[in-house]
MARMAR-631765 format. One record per atom (N, C-alpha, C): residue number from 1; atom name; x negated, y, z negated. Coordinates in pm, 1 decimal. Example, Ala and Ser with C-alpha at 12.3 -4.5 7.8 and 13.67 -1.06 7.14 Angstrom:
+-----+----+----------+----------+----------+
!   k !  a !       c1 !       c2 !       c3 !
+-----+----+----------+----------+----------+
!   1 !  N !  -1319.0 !   -569.0 !   -780.0 !
!   1 ! CA !  -1230.0 !   -450.0 !   -780.0 !
!   1 !  C !  -1320.0 !   -330.0 !   -780.0 !
!   2 !  N !  -1285.0 !   -225.0 !   -708.0 !
!   2 ! CA !  -1367.0 !   -106.0 !   -714.0 !
!   2 !  C !  -1290.0 !      3.0 !   -787.0 !
+-----+----+----------+----------+----------+
This chain:
+-----+----+----------+----------+----------+
!   k !  a !       c1 !       c2 !       c3 !
+-----+----+----------+----------+----------+
!   1 !  N !   1595.5 !   -435.4 !     57.2 !
!   1 ! CA !   1463.1 !   -451.6 !    136.9 !
!   1 !  C !   1511.0 !   -601.9 !    138.5 !
!   2 !  N !   1470.9 !   -640.3 !    297.5 !
!   2 ! CA !   1476.2 !   -741.1 !    347.5 !
!   2 !  C !   1363.8 !   -817.8 !    386.3 !
!   3 !  N !   1338.0 !   -911.3 !    380.3 !
!   3 ! CA !   1209.0 !   -982.3 !    469.4 !
!   3 !  C !   1255.6 !  -1148.5 !    509.1 !
!   4 !  N !   1159.0 !  -1186.5 !    584.7 !
!   4 ! CA !   1157.5 !  -1337.6 !    604.8 !
!   4 !  C !   1010.9 !  -1371.8 !    656.5 !
!   5 !  N !    967.4 !  -1489.9 !    608.0 !
!   5 ! CA !    846.2 !  -1550.5 !    641.5 !
!   5 !  C !    863.3 !  -1660.3 !    748.3 !
!   6 !  N !    724.4 !  -1608.0 !    803.9 !
!   6 ! CA !    723.2 !  -1701.5 !    961.8 !
!   6 !  C !    570.9 !  -1772.9 !    902.3 !
!   7 !  N !    535.4 !  -1885.4 !    857.6 !
!   7 ! CA !    435.2 !  -1943.5 !    818.9 !
!   7 !  C !    355.7 !  -1848.4 !    729.3 !
!   8 !  N !    243.5 !  -1795.5 !    759.1 !
!   8 ! CA !    142.3 !  -1721.4 !    718.6 !
!   8 !  C !    177.0 !  -1554.8 !    740.8 !
!   9 !  N !    283.0 !  -1519.6 !    780.5 !
!   9 ! CA !    321.5 !  -1418.5 !    794.3 !
!   9 !  C !    461.1 !  -1357.1 !    763.0 !
!  10 !  N !    476.3 !  -1230.0 !    678.5 !
!  10 ! CA !    605.9 !  -1192.6 !    619.3 !
!  10 !  C !    625.6 !  -1070.0 !    728.6 !
!  11 !  N !    757.6 !  -1058.5 !    766.7 !
!  11 ! CA !    797.6 !   -922.0 !    810.0 !
!  11 !  C !    912.6 !   -882.8 !    708.3 !
!  12 !  N !    895.6 !   -745.7 !    668.4 !
!  12 ! CA !    996.0 !   -712.5 !    590.7 !
!  12 !  C !   1040.8 !   -579.1 !    640.6 !
!  13 !  N !   1153.7 !   -537.9 !    575.7 !
!  13 ! CA !   1227.3 !   -395.1 !    628.1 !
!  13 !  C !   1241.9 !   -357.6 !    468.8 !
!  14 !  N !   1179.7 !   -227.8 !    438.5 !
!  14 ! CA !   1219.3 !   -174.0 !    333.9 !
!  14 !  C !   1294.9 !    -61.7 !    374.9 !
!  15 !  N !   1396.4 !    -26.7 !    254.9 !
!  15 ! CA !   1510.0 !     27.0 !    318.4 !
!  15 !  C !   1530.6 !    188.6 !    241.8 !
!  16 !  N !   1600.2 !    282.8 !    284.3 !
!  16 ! CA !   1626.3 !    399.3 !    235.9 !
!  16 !  C !   1638.3 !    436.3 !     86.1 !
!  17 !  N !   1560.4 !    490.9 !     32.9 !
!  17 ! CA !   1519.3 !    514.2 !   -146.4 !
!  17 !  C !   1475.9 !    413.2 !   -202.2 !
!  18 !  N !   1384.6 !    313.3 !   -143.8 !
!  18 ! CA !   1334.6 !    235.9 !   -179.4 !
!  18 !  C !   1151.0 !    294.0 !   -196.0 !
!  19 !  N !   1127.6 !    252.7 !   -335.4 !
!  19 ! CA !    963.5 !    277.2 !   -332.2 !
!  19 !  C !    902.0 !    177.1 !   -232.0 !
!  20 !  N !    805.9 !    181.7 !   -181.3 !
!  20 ! CA !    712.4 !     93.5 !    -89.3 !
!  20 !  C !    622.5 !      5.7 !   -202.7 !
!  21 !  N !    526.7 !     53.1 !   -250.7 !
!  21 ! CA !    455.0 !    -26.3 !   -351.6 !
!  21 !  C !    511.7 !   -129.8 !   -465.1 !
!  22 !  N !    661.6 !    -77.0 !   -484.8 !
!  22 ! CA !    750.1 !   -199.1 !   -577.8 !
!  22 !  C !    763.8 !   -270.5 !   -485.6 !
!  23 !  N !    827.6 !   -265.3 !   -383.6 !
!  23 ! CA !    846.7 !   -384.1 !   -269.4 !
!  23 !  C !    756.4 !   -477.0 !   -259.6 !
!  24 !  N !    657.4 !   -409.2 !   -237.3 !
!  24 ! CA !    528.9 !   -487.5 !   -180.1 !
!  24 !  C !    471.6 !   -574.8 !   -288.5 !
!  25 !  N !    472.7 !   -554.5 !   -422.5 !
!  25 ! CA !    466.7 !   -616.5 !   -518.5 !
!  25 !  C !    599.6 !   -716.6 !   -535.9 !
!  26 !  N !    705.3 !   -733.7 !   -503.7 !
!  26 ! CA !    819.2 !   -774.7 !   -541.6 !
!  26 !  C !    799.0 !   -893.4 !   -447.0 !
!  27 !  N !    772.9 !   -865.5 !   -334.1 !
!  27 ! CA !    723.6 !   -985.1 !   -205.8 !
!  27 !  C !    620.1 !  -1042.4 !   -261.6 !
!  28 !  N !    529.8 !   -989.8 !   -310.8 !
!  28 ! CA !    396.2 !  -1066.8 !   -331.2 !
!  28 !  C !    409.5 !  -1197.8 !   -448.7 !
!  29 !  N !    472.0 !  -1110.4 !   -540.9 !
!  29 ! CA !    471.6 !  -1187.0 !   -678.2 !
!  29 !  C !    606.7 !  -1346.5 !   -623.7 !
!  30 !  N !    695.3 !  -1293.5 !   -549.2 !
!  30 ! CA !    809.5 !  -1385.1 !   -515.3 !
!  30 !  C !    722.3 !  -1502.7 !   -433.6 !
!  31 !  N !    652.9 !  -1442.0 !   -370.3 !
!  31 ! CA !    582.2 !  -1564.4 !   -227.2 !
!  31 !  C !    434.6 !  -1608.3 !   -287.8 !
!  32 !  N !    408.5 !  -1566.8 !   -390.2 !
!  32 ! CA !    263.6 !  -1602.2 !   -440.6 !
!  32 !  C !    174.0 !  -1605.0 !   -377.8 !
!  33 !  N !    191.4 !  -1443.0 !   -348.2 !
!  33 ! CA !     35.3 !  -1419.0 !   -237.1 !
!  33 !  C !    -51.5 !  -1362.4 !   -306.0 !
!  34 !  N !   -185.7 !  -1443.1 !   -283.0 !
!  34 ! CA !   -300.2 !  -1407.7 !   -372.1 !
!  34 !  C !   -402.8 !  -1327.6 !   -287.0 !
!  35 !  N !   -404.1 !  -1318.0 !   -151.7 !
!  35 ! CA !   -495.7 !  -1229.2 !    -59.2 !
!  35 !  C !   -396.0 !  -1232.4 !     85.9 !
!  36 !  N !   -396.2 !  -1116.2 !    122.2 !
!  36 ! CA !   -330.4 !  -1076.1 !    226.9 !
!  36 !  C !   -393.1 !   -940.3 !    265.9 !
!  37 !  N !   -335.8 !   -904.9 !    425.1 !
!  37 ! CA !   -355.1 !   -779.4 !    466.8 !
!  37 !  C !   -224.2 !   -689.9 !    501.3 !
!  38 !  N !   -210.4 !   -602.0 !    488.1 !
!  38 ! CA !    -56.0 !   -538.6 !    536.4 !
!  38 !  C !    -79.9 !   -420.6 !    617.1 !
!  39 !  N !     25.7 !   -399.3 !    683.6 !
!  39 ! CA !     30.4 !   -264.6 !    795.7 !
!  39 !  C !    157.7 !   -265.6 !    812.4 !
!  40 !  N !    199.0 !   -126.2 !    825.5 !
!  40 ! CA !    334.8 !    -74.2 !    815.3 !
!  40 !  C !    343.0 !     83.0 !    857.6 !
!  41 !  N !    461.1 !     91.2 !    910.1 !
!  41 ! CA !    512.5 !    211.1 !    970.4 !
!  41 !  C !    637.2 !    263.9 !    940.3 !
!  42 !  N !    674.9 !    393.3 !    940.9 !
!  42 ! CA !    829.8 !    396.2 !    880.8 !
!  42 !  C !    832.3 !    536.2 !    875.0 !
!  43 !  N !    909.7 !    598.7 !    782.3 !
!  43 ! CA !    941.8 !    714.7 !    725.4 !
!  43 !  C !    934.7 !    744.6 !    577.3 !
!  44 !  N !    908.6 !    875.3 !    530.6 !
!  44 ! CA !    905.2 !    889.2 !    416.7 !
!  44 !  C !    959.2 !   1047.4 !    376.6 !
!  45 !  N !   1020.7 !   1044.0 !    279.4 !
!  45 ! CA !   1041.2 !   1222.3 !    253.2 !
!  45 !  C !    986.9 !   1264.3 !    118.9 !
!  46 !  N !    916.8 !   1172.7 !     68.0 !
!  46 ! CA !    821.2 !   1189.0 !    -93.9 !
!  46 !  C !    760.1 !   1082.9 !   -104.9 !
!  47 !  N !    599.3 !   1144.8 !   -100.2 !
!  47 ! CA !    515.1 !   1045.9 !   -149.5 !
!  47 !  C !    394.3 !   1132.4 !   -190.3 !
!  48 !  N !    288.4 !   1057.2 !   -237.1 !
!  48 ! CA !    182.7 !   1084.2 !   -370.0 !
!  48 !  C !     57.3 !   1009.6 !   -302.5 !
!  49 !  N !    -28.1 !   1040.9 !   -233.0 !
!  49 ! CA !   -184.2 !    988.2 !   -201.1 !
!  49 !  C !   -264.1 !   1067.2 !   -259.4 !
!  50 !  N !   -379.6 !    964.8 !   -306.5 !
!  50 ! CA !   -499.4 !   1067.4 !   -392.9 !
!  50 !  C !   -658.2 !   1039.9 !   -293.1 !
!  51 !  N !   -725.1 !   1124.0 !   -344.3 !
!  51 ! CA !   -843.7 !   1102.3 !   -299.0 !
!  51 !  C !   -929.6 !   1104.5 !   -393.7 !
!  52 !  N !  -1050.7 !    982.2 !   -409.3 !
!  52 ! CA !  -1139.6 !    969.5 !   -537.9 !
!  52 !  C !  -1254.5 !   1038.6 !   -505.1 !
!  53 !  N !  -1302.4 !   1111.5 !   -623.2 !
!  53 ! CA !  -1430.7 !   1189.9 !   -621.8 !
!  53 !  C !  -1518.0 !   1083.1 !   -675.4 !
!  54 !  N !  -1600.2 !   1028.2 !   -609.0 !
!  54 ! CA !  -1711.0 !    956.6 !   -654.6 !
!  54 !  C !  -1794.2 !   1023.6 !   -757.1 !
!  55 !  N !  -1841.7 !   1143.2 !   -759.6 !
!  55 ! CA !  -1903.2 !   1227.2 !   -856.3 !
!  55 !  C !  -1856.9 !   1231.5 !   -991.9 !
!  56 !  N !  -1724.7 !   1217.8 !  -1001.2 !
!  56 ! CA !  -1639.5 !   1251.2 !  -1089.1 !
!  56 !  C !  -1592.5 !   1131.9 !  -1164.1 !
!  57 !  N !  -1590.0 !   1015.3 !  -1069.5 !
!  57 ! CA !  -1503.9 !    893.3 !  -1088.6 !
!  57 !  C !  -1367.9 !    922.3 !  -1131.6 !
!  58 !  N !  -1296.6 !    996.2 !  -1056.8 !
!  58 ! CA !  -1150.3 !   1053.3 !  -1063.6 !
!  58 !  C !  -1095.6 !   1061.2 !   -937.3 !
!  59 !  N !   -931.2 !    982.0 !   -946.2 !
!  59 ! CA !   -866.6 !   1035.9 !   -851.4 !
!  59 !  C !   -806.7 !   1174.9 !   -829.2 !
!  60 !  N !   -768.4 !   1249.6 !   -738.2 !
!  60 ! CA !   -715.9 !   1344.1 !   -738.1 !
!  60 !  C !   -577.2 !   1320.0 !   -638.5 !
!  61 !  N !   -473.4 !   1341.9 !   -691.1 !
!  61 ! CA !   -338.4 !   1337.7 !   -625.4 !
!  61 !  C !   -249.9 !   1457.2 !   -547.4 !
!  62 !  N !   -197.4 !   1413.8 !   -451.4 !
!  62 ! CA !   -162.1 !   1526.0 !   -356.4 !
!  62 !  C !      4.3 !   1490.1 !   -341.5 !
!  63 !  N !    110.2 !   1564.1 !   -363.7 !
!  63 ! CA !    247.9 !   1531.8 !   -352.2 !
!  63 !  C !    298.3 !   1579.2 !   -242.0 !
!  64 !  N !    388.5 !   1487.9 !   -170.6 !
!  64 ! CA !    433.8 !   1572.7 !    -37.8 !
!  64 !  C !    602.8 !   1544.4 !    -22.2 !
!  65 !  N !    650.4 !   1651.2 !     41.2 !
!  65 ! CA !    802.3 !   1627.7 !      1.1 !
!  65 !  C !    828.0 !   1674.8 !    115.6 !
!  66 !  N !    942.8 !   1611.2 !    201.2 !
!  66 ! CA !    971.4 !   1687.5 !    349.2 !
!  66 !  C !    996.1 !   1551.9 !    437.3 !
!  67 !  N !   1054.9 !   1584.3 !    553.3 !
!  67 ! CA !   1015.3 !   1486.3 !    640.0 !
!  67 !  C !    899.2 !   1436.2 !    696.3 !
!  68 !  N !    878.0 !   1304.4 !    698.3 !
!  68 ! CA !    731.1 !   1243.4 !    744.1 !
!  68 !  C !    746.3 !   1143.6 !    790.9 !
!  69 !  N !    684.6 !   1114.0 !    923.8 !
!  69 ! CA !    649.7 !    934.7 !    955.9 !
!  69 !  C !    532.9 !    898.7 !    903.5 !
!  70 !  N !    527.1 !    784.5 !    886.3 !
!  70 ! CA !    422.7 !    706.3 !    847.6 !
!  70 !  C !    388.2 !    642.4 !    967.2 !
!  71 !  N !    254.4 !    722.9 !    970.0 !
!  71 ! CA !    158.6 !    695.6 !   1103.9 !
!  71 !  C !    102.8 !    570.0 !   1086.4 !
!  72 !  N !     62.0 !    541.5 !    942.8 !
!  72 ! CA !    -39.2 !    428.5 !    926.1 !
!  72 !  C !    -32.7 !    395.6 !    789.7 !
!  73 !  N !    -16.6 !    274.3 !    768.8 !
!  73 ! CA !    -41.3 !    209.2 !    615.5 !
!  73 !  C !    -89.8 !     82.6 !    630.9 !
!  74 !  N !   -208.8 !     87.8 !    560.1 !
!  74 ! CA !   -273.9 !    -37.1 !    550.8 !
!  74 !  C !   -330.6 !    -54.9 !    427.8 !
!  75 !  N !   -386.0 !   -181.8 !    413.9 !
!  75 ! CA !   -428.1 !   -224.9 !    292.8 !
!  75 !  C !   -427.3 !   -384.9 !    263.4 !
!  76 !  N !   -441.3 !   -393.7 !    148.2 !
!  76 ! CA !   -470.0 !   -534.1 !     89.4 !
!  76 !  C !   -391.0 !   -596.3 !    -21.0 !
!  77 !  N !   -354.5 !   -726.9 !    -37.3 !
!  77 ! CA !   -304.8 !   -754.1 !   -168.3 !
!  77 !  C !   -423.8 !   -863.4 !   -219.5 !
!  78 !  N !   -473.8 !   -880.8 !   -337.5 !
!  78 ! CA !   -553.0 !   -935.1 !   -396.8 !
!  78 !  C !   -496.0 !   -975.4 !   -547.0 !
!  79 !  N !   -610.1 !  -1001.4 !   -609.2 !
!  79 ! CA !   -585.3 !  -1011.7 !   -740.5 !
!  79 !  C !   -704.5 !   -936.8 !   -847.3 !
!  80 !  N !   -669.3 !   -900.1 !   -950.8 !
!  80 ! CA !   -784.0 !   -866.8 !  -1053.8 !
!  80 !  C !   -735.7 !   -937.0 !  -1200.5 !
!  81 !  N !   -849.6 !   -997.3 !  -1246.9 !
!  81 ! CA !   -820.5 !  -1073.3 !  -1334.5 !
!  81 !  C !   -704.5 !  -1166.5 !  -1325.2 !
!  82 !  N !   -701.9 !  -1217.3 !  -1215.8 !
!  82 ! CA !   -593.7 !  -1353.0 !  -1178.4 !
!  82 !  C !   -424.8 !  -1278.4 !  -1163.8 !
!  83 !  N !   -434.2 !  -1135.2 !  -1177.2 !
!  83 ! CA !   -311.7 !  -1074.9 !  -1186.6 !
!  83 !  C !   -284.1 !   -995.2 !  -1043.2 !
!  84 !  N !   -182.9 !   -963.3 !   -996.5 !
!  84 ! CA !   -130.6 !   -887.7 !   -867.2 !
!  84 !  C !   -217.7 !   -771.7 !   -882.5 !
!  85 !  N !   -265.4 !   -739.0 !   -759.1 !
!  85 ! CA !   -329.9 !   -608.6 !   -719.0 !
!  85 !  C !   -335.0 !   -580.7 !   -620.9 !
!  86 !  N !   -318.7 !   -440.5 !   -548.9 !
!  86 ! CA !   -289.8 !   -428.1 !   -411.9 !
!  86 !  C !   -378.9 !   -236.7 !   -411.1 !
!  87 !  N !   -428.1 !   -256.1 !   -268.7 !
!  87 ! CA !   -524.5 !   -131.4 !   -254.3 !
!  87 !  C !   -469.2 !    -90.5 !    -99.2 !
!  88 !  N !   -395.2 !      2.2 !   -109.0 !
!  88 ! CA !   -295.0 !     36.4 !     17.6 !
!  88 !  C !   -372.4 !    202.6 !     41.2 !
!  89 !  N !   -383.5 !    248.5 !    170.0 !
!  89 ! CA !   -410.1 !    352.6 !    187.7 !
!  89 !  C !   -277.3 !    413.4 !    303.7 !
!  90 !  N !   -210.4 !    522.7 !    307.9 !
!  90 ! CA !    -97.5 !    564.9 !    367.0 !
!  90 !  C !   -167.2 !    698.5 !    462.3 !
!  91 !  N !   -119.1 !    741.4 !    582.5 !
!  91 ! CA !   -107.7 !    844.7 !    633.3 !
!  91 !  C !     43.3 !    913.4 !    679.2 !
!  92 !  N !     70.2 !   1003.0 !    678.8 !
!  92 ! CA !    199.1 !   1051.0 !    727.1 !
!  92 !  C !    196.8 !   1177.2 !    782.5 !
!  93 !  N !    268.1 !   1196.7 !    920.0 !
!  93 ! CA !    261.7 !   1322.4 !    973.8 !
!  93 !  C !    397.2 !   1400.0 !    962.4 !
!  94 !  N !    412.5 !   1526.8 !    975.2 !
!  94 ! CA !    521.6 !   1620.4 !    952.4 !
!  94 !  C !    565.4 !   1677.9 !   1112.6 !
!  95 !  N !    649.0 !   1749.9 !   1090.4 !
!  95 ! CA !    700.5 !   1788.0 !   1196.4 !
!  95 !  C !    639.9 !   1890.5 !   1288.8 !
!  96 !  N !    535.2 !   1914.2 !   1274.7 !
!  96 ! CA !    404.2 !   2007.0 !   1334.6 !
!  96 !  C !    281.0 !   1924.0 !   1384.6 !
!  97 !  N !    282.4 !   1796.0 !   1342.1 !
!  97 ! CA !    192.1 !   1713.1 !   1389.5 !
!  97 !  C !     83.9 !   1720.8 !   1262.0 !
!  98 !  N !    103.8 !   1769.7 !   1191.2 !
!  98 ! CA !     23.1 !   1765.0 !   1075.4 !
!  98 !  C !     -7.5 !   1661.1 !   1016.0 !
!  99 !  N !   -112.9 !   1567.6 !    967.8 !
!  99 ! CA !   -117.1 !   1442.0 !    890.8 !
!  99 !  C !   -189.9 !   1450.0 !    784.1 !
! 100 !  N !   -121.6 !   1387.6 !    665.0 !
! 100 ! CA !   -177.6 !   1373.9 !    542.4 !
! 100 !  C !   -181.0 !   1226.3 !    513.3 !
! 101 !  N !   -323.9 !   1199.8 !    422.5 !
! 101 ! CA !   -295.4 !   1075.7 !    339.5 !
! 101 !  C !   -403.2 !   1035.2 !    267.8 !
! 102 !  N !   -417.3 !    939.7 !    203.9 !
! 102 ! CA !   -502.3 !    899.4 !    132.1 !
! 102 !  C !   -483.3 !    753.6 !     50.3 !
! 103 !  N !   -513.5 !    762.1 !    -43.6 !
! 103 ! CA !   -476.1 !    609.1 !   -148.2 !
! 103 !  C !   -363.3 !    632.1 !   -173.3 !
! 104 !  N !   -244.7 !    521.3 !   -169.8 !
! 104 ! CA !   -111.8 !    546.6 !   -177.7 !
! 104 !  C !   -101.0 !    515.8 !   -327.3 !
! 105 !  N !    -40.0 !    617.6 !   -391.4 !
! 105 ! CA !     29.4 !    621.4 !   -540.6 !
! 105 !  C !    159.7 !    563.0 !   -533.8 !
! 106 !  N !    269.1 !    647.6 !   -459.8 !
! 106 ! CA !    380.9 !    600.3 !   -432.5 !
! 106 !  C !    458.2 !    670.8 !   -300.6 !
! 107 !  N !    541.5 !    609.1 !   -274.8 !
! 107 ! CA !    622.3 !    656.9 !   -133.1 !
! 107 !  C !    777.9 !    604.2 !   -141.6 !
! 108 !  N !    846.1 !    707.6 !   -116.4 !
! 108 ! CA !   1002.1 !    674.1 !   -105.2 !
! 108 !  C !   1027.5 !    677.5 !     22.3 !
! 109 !  N !   1101.9 !    558.5 !     60.0 !
! 109 ! CA !   1164.2 !    545.3 !    207.0 !
! 109 !  C !   1241.7 !    679.9 !    240.2 !
! 110 !  N !   1261.7 !    722.8 !    345.8 !
! 110 ! CA !   1370.4 !    807.9 !    356.5 !
! 110 !  C !   1469.1 !    757.6 !    479.9 !
! 111 !  N !   1419.7 !    656.5 !    561.4 !
! 111 ! CA !   1501.2 !    595.8 !    666.9 !
! 111 !  C !   1479.3 !    437.2 !    679.9 !
! 112 !  N !   1369.5 !    404.7 !    694.7 !
! 112 ! CA !   1334.5 !    267.5 !    699.5 !
! 112 !  C !   1196.5 !    270.8 !    693.1 !
! 113 !  N !   1116.9 !    148.3 !    683.2 !
! 113 ! CA !    971.5 !    109.2 !    675.4 !
! 113 !  C !    974.5 !    -38.5 !    700.1 !
! 114 !  N !    885.6 !    -51.9 !    822.5 !
! 114 ! CA !    877.1 !   -191.8 !    845.2 !
! 114 !  C !    725.8 !   -236.0 !    838.8 !
! 115 !  N !    724.6 !   -345.8 !    760.3 !
! 115 ! CA !    581.3 !   -392.0 !    723.8 !
! 115 !  C !    563.5 !   -559.6 !    764.1 !
! 116 !  N !    431.3 !   -579.5 !    802.9 !
! 116 ! CA !    377.9 !   -686.0 !    819.0 !
! 116 !  C !    283.9 !   -739.3 !    726.3 !
! 117 !  N !    289.6 !   -858.9 !    653.8 !
! 117 ! CA !    219.0 !   -890.5 !    541.6 !
! 117 !  C !    152.8 !  -1027.0 !    627.3 !
! 118 !  N !     -0.5 !   -991.5 !    657.6 !
! 118 ! CA !    -34.4 !  -1132.7 !    688.2 !
! 118 !  C !   -124.8 !  -1195.4 !    558.0 !
! 119 !  N !   -115.2 !  -1318.4 !    544.0 !
! 119 ! CA !   -140.3 !  -1406.3 !    451.1 !
! 119 !  C !   -250.8 !  -1473.2 !    463.0 !
! 120 !  N !   -357.7 !  -1465.0 !    402.5 !
! 120 ! CA !   -503.9 !  -1519.3 !    437.7 !
! 120 !  C !   -513.6 !  -1640.3 !    320.5 !
! 121 !  N !   -548.3 !  -1758.6 !    352.2 !
! 121 ! CA !   -558.9 !  -1882.1 !    277.9 !
! 121 !  C !   -682.4 !  -1849.6 !    203.8 !
! 122 !  N !   -684.2 !  -1830.0 !     67.9 !
! 122 ! CA !   -820.4 !  -1780.5 !     -4.0 !
! 122 !  C !   -777.8 !  -1692.5 !   -126.7 !
! 123 !  N !   -874.1 !  -1657.0 !   -165.7 !
! 123 ! CA !   -855.9 !  -1593.9 !   -297.0 !
! 123 !  C !   -981.4 !  -1507.1 !   -324.6 !
! 124 !  N !   -982.5 !  -1360.4 !   -334.7 !
! 124 ! CA !  -1049.6 !  -1263.6 !   -398.5 !
! 124 !  C !  -1014.5 !  -1169.0 !   -483.0 !
! 125 !  N !  -1086.2 !  -1181.4 !   -624.7 !
! 125 ! CA !  -1030.4 !  -1091.0 !   -732.1 !
! 125 !  C !  -1125.6 !   -990.8 !   -704.9 !
! 126 !  N !  -1101.2 !   -909.8 !   -779.1 !
! 126 ! CA !  -1146.0 !   -769.5 !   -799.9 !
! 126 !  C !  -1237.6 !   -759.0 !   -926.4 !
! 127 !  N !  -1355.7 !   -673.4 !   -940.0 !
! 127 ! CA !  -1396.3 !   -625.4 !  -1078.6 !
! 127 !  C !  -1422.0 !   -478.4 !  -1094.0 !
! 128 !  N !  -1433.1 !   -413.9 !  -1228.2 !
! 128 ! CA !  -1474.3 !   -260.4 !  -1222.4 !
! 128 !  C !  -1626.8 !   -250.3 !  -1191.7 !
! 129 !  N !  -1655.4 !   -187.4 !  -1114.4 !
! 129 ! CA !  -1786.9 !   -153.5 !  -1087.4 !
! 129 !  C !  -1838.9 !    -38.4 !  -1150.7 !
! 130 !  N !  -1954.2 !    -36.6 !  -1243.0 !
! 130 ! CA !  -1964.5 !     63.9 !  -1312.4 !
! 130 !  C !  -2044.8 !    183.8 !  -1228.7 !
! 131 !  N !  -2099.6 !    156.5 !  -1122.0 !
! 131 ! CA !  -2149.6 !    243.4 !  -1064.3 !
! 131 !  C !  -2069.0 !    345.7 !   -996.0 !
! 132 !  N !  -1951.7 !    272.6 !   -925.9 !
! 132 ! CA !  -1848.8 !    370.5 !   -853.6 !
! 132 !  C !  -1744.0 !    413.8 !   -927.7 !
! 133 !  N !  -1725.9 !    300.4 !  -1028.4 !
! 133 ! CA !  -1598.6 !    347.3 !  -1123.1 !
! 133 !  C !  -1462.9 !    268.9 !  -1047.6 !
! 134 !  N !  -1483.0 !    218.4 !   -952.4 !
! 134 ! CA !  -1372.7 !    158.5 !   -880.6 !
! 134 !  C !  -1365.0 !      1.0 !   -885.8 !
! 135 !  N !  -1256.1 !    -50.0 !   -882.2 !
! 135 ! CA !  -1214.0 !   -195.8 !   -877.8 !
! 135 !  C !  -1243.5 !   -275.7 !   -739.1 !
! 136 !  N !  -1385.3 !   -341.3 !   -717.2 !
! 136 ! CA !  -1426.2 !   -354.4 !   -598.6 !
! 136 !  C !  -1389.5 !   -539.0 !   -579.1 !
! 137 !  N !  -1431.5 !   -572.1 !   -457.8 !
! 137 ! CA !  -1421.4 !   -738.4 !   -453.9 !
! 137 !  C !  -1502.3 !   -816.2 !   -521.3 !
! 138 !  N !  -1475.4 !   -897.7 !   -586.6 !
! 138 ! CA !  -1563.0 !   -975.6 !   -647.9 !
! 138 !  C !  -1581.4 !  -1117.3 !   -591.7 !
! 139 !  N !  -1690.3 !  -1161.3 !   -493.3 !
! 139 ! CA !  -1663.6 !  -1304.2 !   -470.2 !
! 139 !  C !  -1741.0 !  -1383.9 !   -517.5 !
+-----+----+----------+----------+----------+
């Protein structure tokens, strides 16, 4: 991975065989990012995304292997209990044009992944919401 910071924007390249969430965390901790939004695209050959079933308060994960283009990766960096926290969703398409996505659990880069992190001057923590079972923004 390599990246460069331009004021409040970070442009990063995550390389083959690197895991996307690990590298986002590495950048966020090194740059002391407390609040940001993330957008990315690239390619993956091994990823896990989940769907949250509100009535069960449980995530169900789906694993995918093969050649996929990341058509959308979007989310936030913020904090929970003053510690690093991220919430990211990803969609990826195969060679038939089928797209699969959901809450990102992990994704291994197969070629490259280009990420733009827009740092926001502020701080938003999260808290566990008893009604939904999710970690929601705490203002």
